[in-house]
C-alpha positions as CSV (number, residue, x, y, z in Angstrom):
1,M,-19.9,49.6,60.3
2,V,-19.3,50.1,64.0
3,E,-19.2,47.5,66.8
4,S,-18.9,48.5,70.4
5,I,-18.6,46.5,73.6
6,A,-19.6,47.4,77.1
7,R,-19.0,45.2,80.2
8,V,-19.8,45.5,83.8
9,R,-18.1,43.0,86.2
10,H,-18.9,41.9,89.8
11,I,-22.3,43.5,89.8
12,R,-24.4,42.4,92.8
13,V,-27.2,40.9,90.9
14,T,-27.7,37.1,90.6
15,P,-27.0,35.8,87.1
16,M,-30.4,34.2,86.8
17,K,-32.2,37.5,87.5
18,A,-29.9,39.4,85.2
19,R,-30.5,36.9,82.3
20,R,-34.2,37.5,82.5
21,V,-33.6,41.2,81.8
22,V,-30.9,40.6,79.1
23,N,-33.2,38.2,77.3
24,M,-35.8,40.9,76.9
25,I,-33.5,43.2,74.9
26,R,-31.3,40.8,72.9
27,G,-31.6,41.5,69.2
28,K,-33.5,44.7,69.6
29,Q,-32.6,48.2,68.5
30,A,-30.5,50.0,71.1
31,Q,-33.0,52.9,71.6
32,E,-35.9,50.5,71.9
33,A,-33.9,48.5,74.5
34,L,-33.4,51.6,76.5
35,A,-37.1,52.3,76.5
36,I,-37.9,48.7,77.6
37,L,-35.3,48.8,80.4
38,K,-36.5,52.2,81.7
39,F,-39.9,50.8,82.5
40,A,-39.0,47.2,83.4
41,P,-39.9,46.4,87.0
42,Q,-36.9,44.1,87.6
43,G,-34.1,45.3,89.8
44,A,-31.4,44.2,87.3
45,S,-32.9,46.5,84.6
46,E,-31.2,49.7,86.0
47,P,-27.6,48.4,85.7
48,V,-28.4,46.9,82.3
49,Y,-29.9,50.2,81.2
50,K,-26.6,52.0,82.2
51,L,-24.6,49.3,80.3
52,V,-26.6,49.8,77.1
53,A,-26.2,53.5,77.4
54,S,-22.5,53.1,77.9
55,A,-22.2,50.8,74.8
56,I,-24.0,53.5,72.8
57,A,-21.5,56.1,74.0
58,N,-18.6,53.7,73.2
59,A,-20.0,53.4,69.6
60,R,-20.2,57.2,69.3
61,V,-16.6,57.6,70.4
62,K,-15.4,54.8,68.2
63,A,-17.1,56.3,65.2
64,E,-15.6,59.7,65.9
65,A,-12.2,58.2,66.2
66,S,-12.5,56.5,62.8
67,N,-14.1,59.6,61.2
68,S,-17.2,57.7,60.1
69,F,-20.9,58.6,60.4
70,L,-22.9,56.9,63.0
71,D,-26.7,57.0,63.3
72,E,-27.6,55.8,66.8
73,Q,-31.0,54.7,65.6
74,D,-29.2,52.0,63.5
75,L,-27.4,50.3,66.4
76,I,-28.7,46.8,67.2
77,I,-27.9,44.7,70.3
78,S,-26.1,41.9,68.4
79,Q,-24.9,40.0,71.5
80,A,-25.9,40.3,75.2
81,F,-25.0,37.7,77.8
82,V,-24.5,37.2,81.5
83,D,-21.8,35.2,83.1
84,D,-21.4,34.1,86.7
85,G,-19.1,36.3,88.8
86,A,-17.4,35.5,92.2
87,T,-19.8,34.3,94.9
88,L,-19.5,36.0,98.3
89,K,-20.0,33.4,101.0
90,R,-21.6,34.7,104.2
91,F,-23.0,32.9,107.3
92,Q,-26.1,33.5,109.3
93,P,-26.3,32.2,112.8
94,R,-29.0,29.6,113.4
95,A,-30.4,27.7,116.5
96,Q,-28.2,25.6,118.7
97,G,-24.9,27.1,117.5
98,R,-25.3,26.2,113.8
99,A,-24.4,28.4,110.9
100,F,-26.5,28.8,107.8
101,Q,-24.6,29.6,104.6
102,I,-25.8,32.5,102.4
103,L,-24.4,32.8,98.9
104,K,-24.4,36.3,97.5
105,R,-23.9,35.9,93.8
106,T,-22.4,38.4,91.4
107,S,-22.6,38.7,87.6
108,H,-20.5,39.8,84.7
109,I,-22.8,41.4,82.0
110,T,-21.6,42.0,78.4
111,V,-23.5,43.9,75.7
112,V,-22.3,44.2,72.1
113,L,-23.8,46.8,69.8
114,A,-23.3,46.7,66.0
115,T,-24.7,48.4,62.9
116,P,-27.0,46.1,60.8
117,D,-24.4,45.7,58.0
118,H,-21.8,44.5,60.5
119,V,-24.3,41.9,61.9
120,V,-24.8,40.6,58.3
121,E,-21.1,40.3,57.7
122,A,-20.6,38.5,61.0
123,K,-23.3,35.9,60.1
124,A,-21.7,35.5,56.6
125,D,-18.3,34.9,58.1
126,K,-19.8,32.4,60.6
127,A,-21.5,30.5,57.8
128,G,-18.3,30.5,55.7
129,K,-16.3,28.9,58.5
130,K,-18.7,25.9,58.8
C-alpha cells in the first residue's frame, strides 16, 4: 500500500512530444514501462525513463521508512501527466532587419506509482464522493 511521486520540472522537451511518450506507459506496470521506454525512439523517452526509475526508488525508500514490504513488480503507474512549463523566447534574425520569434518550450512531467490495492482504494473513494 505504497504510493510514490516523482516530478521533473523545466525539462527542455516540448509538452506535446513528452505526452506521446507518457501516454505509452500510463497504466502499465513500472518494470514494463521501463522496458518500453528503454527502446522507444522518441527523445523524450530518456528523461521519462529516469523519472520512472526515480519513482521506483522513492517507493522503495518510502516502504523502508514505514517498515512495510514492497515488491517492485507490483508497482503500477497510476497517474502520469505532462504540464506546460515556462517558454523561453528567442529571436532569429531574418531578411531586411526583421526578427523571427522562436519559442523553446519546457515541460513539467509527473509520475505517480502505486500498488494495485492502493489504486483500487483510490477508485472507491472517487466513486464514493460522487
